[in-house]
C-alpha positions, 0 to 999 in steps of 0.5 A, spaced: 461 314 892 454 312 896 451 305 895 445 304 892 439 304 897 435 298 899 429 302 896 432 303 890 434 296 889 427 294 891 424 298 885 429 295 880 428 288 882 421 288 885 418 287 892 418 279 891 425 278 888 428 283 894 424 280 899 427 273 897 434 276 896 433 278 903 431 272 906 437 268 902 442 273 905 439 272 912 439 265 912 446 265 910 445 263 903 449 268 900 457 267 900 463 269 897 461 276 897 466 281 894 466 288 891 471 289 885 471 296 883 464 298 881 462 290 880 459 286 886 460 279 886 457 273 890 455 266 890 448 264 892 445 257 894 438 257 891 432 254 892 434 247 889 441 248 893 444 250 886 450 254 887 449 260 882 453 266 880 451 273 882 454 280 879 451 287 879 455 293 876 454 300 879 456 307 877 456 310 884 449 310 887 446 307 880 445 300 879 447 299 871 445 292 871 446 285 873 446 278 872 445 271 876 446 264 873 439 262 876 433 260 871 430 267 873 436 271 873 438 273 866 436 280 867 439 281 874 433 282 877 432 275 880 
């Protein structure tokens, strides 16, 4: 089972959100990341240092959907 590519994720969420997420990851703001079957879960220290919950549901290399508890993450594309 292959994972979604960076390009596929960038297309799904848009370049701005992808770049922001990459920056958060590179700066250690993503924590408690884990995979539970086809579900990816993590927590993120957001721009206001709030701790947000992130979930992404996969089907092989396809992203089925996601959710983030941040103000712009309701559709999983923050």
